[in-house]
C-alpha positions, -999 to +999 in steps of 0.1 A: +417-370+655+397-401+662+415-434+665+402-470+672+424-498+684+417-534+695+434-567+699+410-583+687+177-703+375+151-729+381+124-735+406+128-768+425+099-792+418+080-799+451+082-836+446+119-834+444+124-813+476+125-842+500+149-862+479+171-832+474+174-825+511+179-862+520+205-866+494+224-836+509+222-850+543+234-884+531+267-869+520+275-857+555+295-874+583+273-890+608+279-865+636+284-834+614+266-803+627+246-792+596+223-763+592+196-769+566+178-737+560+154-722+535+138-689+524+114-680+495+141-667+472+177-677+462+209-657+464+210-638+431+247-641+425+279-650+443+297-619+430+296-598+461+292-565+443+268-574+415+236-572+436+228-554+469+200-576+483+199-589+519+197-627+513+225-624+487+246-603+510+241-626+540+253-657+520+282-639+504+293-625+538+299-660+551+326-664+524+339-628+520+347-605+549+348-568+555+376-547+571+351-538+599+320-559+608+289-557+629+286-575+662+254-590+677+242-555+687+251-540+653+281-522+667+311-518+644+340-540+654+373-549+637+375-579+613+402-579+586+414-546+600+428-546+635+430-509+641+424-476+623+427-439+628+414-408+610+445-387+602+426-358+587+391-348+575+397-368+543+422-394+554+418-428+571+446-453+578+440-490+585+462-517+599+453-551+585+452-584+602+484-605+596+484-642+587+450-642+570+447-663+539+420-667+512+404-700+508+427-709+479+458-702+501+467-668+487+478-644+515+455-614+523+472-580+518+466-543+513+467-548+475+435-569+478+418-540+496+428-516+469+417-540+442+383-546+459+375-509+462+383-503+426+362-533+415+333-522+437+334-487+421+328-500+386+295-491+369+281-526+370+286-527+408+254-523+428+274-511+458+291-484+438+274-456+457+289-469+490+323-477+474+326-443+458+319-427+492+351-444+504+373-424+480+406-439+468+427-465+486+465-471+483+487-496+500+513-480+523+528-515+529+516-551+528+494-546+559+486-509+558+461-492+536+452-455+534+418-441+522+417-406+507+381-393+505+369-370+478+347-352+503+338-355+540+319-387+547+300-386+581+294-424+580+327-436+565+330-467+587+294-477+580+301-475+543+332-495+548+311-523+562+296-528+528+329-535+510+336-573+507+373-580+503+382-601+473+415-617+462+431-597+435+452-627+423+422-650+422+400-625+403+427-618+378+435-655+373+398-663+366+391-632+345+368-619+371+383-584+377+351-568+364+320-569+385+293-591+369+267-570+350+237-586+365+212-564+348+226-574+314+222-611+325+260-615+322+275-647+336+309-647+351+332-669+371+327-649+402+289-653+399+291-691+405+324-694+424+338-678+455+371-673+473+371-652+504+388-652+538+356-660+557+346-688+581+328-708+554+338-721+519+316-727+489+312-764+481+286-763+453+262-739+437+230-749+418+210-717+413+174-719+424+180-755+437+207-759+464+239-742+476+263-760+500+291-746+522+315-762+546+334-747+575+368-732+566+393-754+585+420-727+582+398-698+594+419-672+612+392-662+637+369-676+663+337-695+653+314-695+683+289-719+668+294-755+659+283-757+622+304-778+600+282-776+569+254-754+556+228-764+530+206-737+516+175-746+496+151-720+482+114-730+487+091-705+471+058-717+485+050-705+521+031-737+528+058-760+515+085-741+533+067-743+567+058-780+561+095-787+555+103-770+589+076-788+608+086-822+593+123-816+601+134-815+565+149-781+572+161-767+605+155-730+599+133-707+579+143-671+574+109-658+563+078-676+577+045-660+567+030-639+595-002-659+592+017-690+601+032-676+633+004-687+656+005-722+643+043-724+645+043-711+681+020-740+690+040-767+671+061-790+692+098-789+683+095-755+666+102-720+679+096-685+665+123-658+670+108-623+663+117-586+661+114-555+640+136-551+610+154-520+598+135-521+565+111-497+549+086-510+523+073-485+498+060-478+463+080-461+436+065-446+404+077-436+370+079-398+371+100-393+340+082-405+309+055-384+294+034-415+287+036-447+308+051-478+292+023-497+276-001-468+282-016-439+264-022-403+273-002-383+298+017-400+327-004-395+358+025-401+381+042-368+370+015-350+390+021-348+427-017-347+433-020-382+418+009-395+439-007-380+470-041-395+460-027-430+458-011-425+492-043-413+508-063-441+494-042-467+513-057-481+545-024-490+560-040-501+593-061-527+575-029-540+558-012-542+592-040-560+610-056-582+583-026-590+561+005-586+583-011-600+615+003-570+634+038-577+622+045-543+607+050-507+618+033-482+595+053-450+588+053-419+567+091-417+567+109-433+538+139-444+558+147-480+571+151-472+608+131-448+630+166-438+643+172-423+609+142-401+613+153-391+648+123-410+662+104-378+654+066-383+653+063-354+629+086-371+604+070-405+610+034-392+605+015-405+575-009-387+553-044-395+565-063-424+549-091-404+531-108-419+501-129-387+495-098-366+495-080-390+472-109-388+447-108-350+449-071-349+442-075-372+412-103-350+398-081-319+402-053-336+383-076-344+354-081-381+363-116-381+377-123-413+359-091-429+371-064-446+350-046-479+346-011-490+352+010-521+360+024-525+395+056-546+395+060-567+426+084-594+438+067-625+451+097-640+471+116-611+487+096-592+513+071-603+539+038-608+520+051-588+491+026-601+465-003-599+489+005-563+498+004-554+461-030-572+457-043-553+487-031-520+473-048-528+440-080-535+458-079-503+477-069-481+447-099-496+428-121-477+452-109-444+437-112-456+402-075-465+396-069-500+381-035-515+391-026-547+372-003-566+396+027-582+379+042-604+406+073-623+397+105-637+415+129-610+427+155-619+401+131-610+373+116-579+390+149-565+402+164-568+367+133-552+353+136-523+377+173-518+369+163-512+333+137-487+345+112-509+327+083-501+351+052-480+357+053-484+394+068-510+418+069-522+454+104-522+469+121-524+502+153-510+516+172-517+548+202-532+565+225-525+594+230-488+587+204-468+607+216-434+594+194-419+566+224-417+543+218-454+537+188-445+515+193-408+507+221-410+481+207-442+465+170-432+463+165-395+470+191-382+445+186-375+408+200-404+388+237-397+380+271-414+379+291-434+404+260-449+420+242-417+428+205-421+424+210-457+413+178-469+430+158-439+419+140-463+396+111-439+391+137-416+376+122-385+391+142-353+389+140-330+419+169-305+420+159-291+453+159-325+470+191-335+452+209-305+465+198-310+501+208-346+502+241-339+485+249-314+512+238-337+540+261-364+527+292-343+532+283-322+562+306-329+591+288-309+617+261-331+633+237-301+641+240-286+606+236-321+591+204-328+611+188-296+597+196-308+561+182-343+569+150-328+582+147-307+551+151-338+529+123-356+547+101-326+544+107-323+507+100-360+501+068-358+522+056-328+501+065-343+467+056-379+475+083-393+452+078-425+471+047-437+489+057-452+523+040-482+536+056-498+567+086-512+583+083-549+583+090-573+612+112-603+607+100-634+624+124-663+620+114-699+626+136-728+637+136-763+651+140-762+688+175-777+687+188-748+666+201-716+683+206-684+662+213-647+669+184-625+656+196-591+644+174-563+632+191-562+598+177-597+591+213-611+591+218-648+598+255-651+609+264-687+606+294-686+629+270-678+658+247-708+650+246-739+671+228-771+661+224-794+691+222-832+688+186-843+684+172-862+714 
């Protein structure tokens, strides 16, 4: 048996941006260490299970905590759990940290862990696929919890790092025991209020305008940084966001445009922190309907030759050099990290860019004259997301395919995709988990229950792929599991259920007096941030 022990809403008008930031600063003590930061989008909700999106997760994780966390190198380390052991193939027992309290003063206990798991497994939860992989939890005593799995889970601890711990008493008191149904546009107490055990507490929340946090004075753990307050302001425009950084109105930008990096590197008082991200950007397509929404005639995406034609019509190197300024890593593997593809060149290899071959495939499929469809695309989520869609539309036009780009904020696009209201879409998937399971069950499986296939928004049905992935998800033998994983990649490459594009890089930009820790999961951990006094 293995055991582990340690001691340890609305867009902000541009004319109001400056006033908004100055007003926030005016409310702070004179010497308070404040991080004023920005990105293109806004956290979608404060309910930690209602959306599984990186910016939303990063913000919620400063308030809510996990039993196990990631350190600066993405290693798993204890957090609300101090030690654990696997007592059998389907059993894990965790000892919980004593003396921890939620922000409202309620003590943290095993009952909160049991409640959190059950809440995260609800149908409206967007982390249900991970929560269900954790099985069932029961409290053995106030500070001991046992997990009983329904089947072997090769990455149990990594899945556990997705389960935010909520207060059972707080949720019940505020009628928030049910996870917010974000896709149904439900509003709930937990969507606008928060109560965790983490190092920062929510002060105020104005969606699409400003969200303010303060340091938790009663935090149980160590805070390495010196932040006392955090002010987040979404700024959709790349130019306005960078101007705010250069002028000093904000201290940190999570998502500077690649085309601005050279300028930022040459700007006094500003620095760029760069590195690859564990995130794959790809295209999904409706492969279920006989006729595309808003269209007529047969659905072209049901034919693998059409999907392959669109793939081979993409000049990914042109997108890398001309659009991404070299800040991307083209790949043929639909998996966030190259580690998940075993760093295998055969898995990573793309179909060749070949316009003539693409036209031939379209003709063979009965679409010699092309076809039209709508490409749904977020415009404030991924690096150059809208521009990538425009570039794809231009390239596909060369084979007679007309893609109408529908670019909207992520809150709108993600809701649309959850309803399967799409012809085709640009999407990204990533995070701290490098194992392919992070994308297999969510994207490669047929749509089912308990979160299985939840992100298969093209609604394809591939029983062979589904069976392979289902087997890999519960195979305990690493060698046998690798065989299954390779088979899953081979099947996806043959069927082109998704068209892979690239893994994006994540340049961050900050004022020179700000020190941050850059992780490849694009995770800004506030307790590691230092803001020095300006000279």
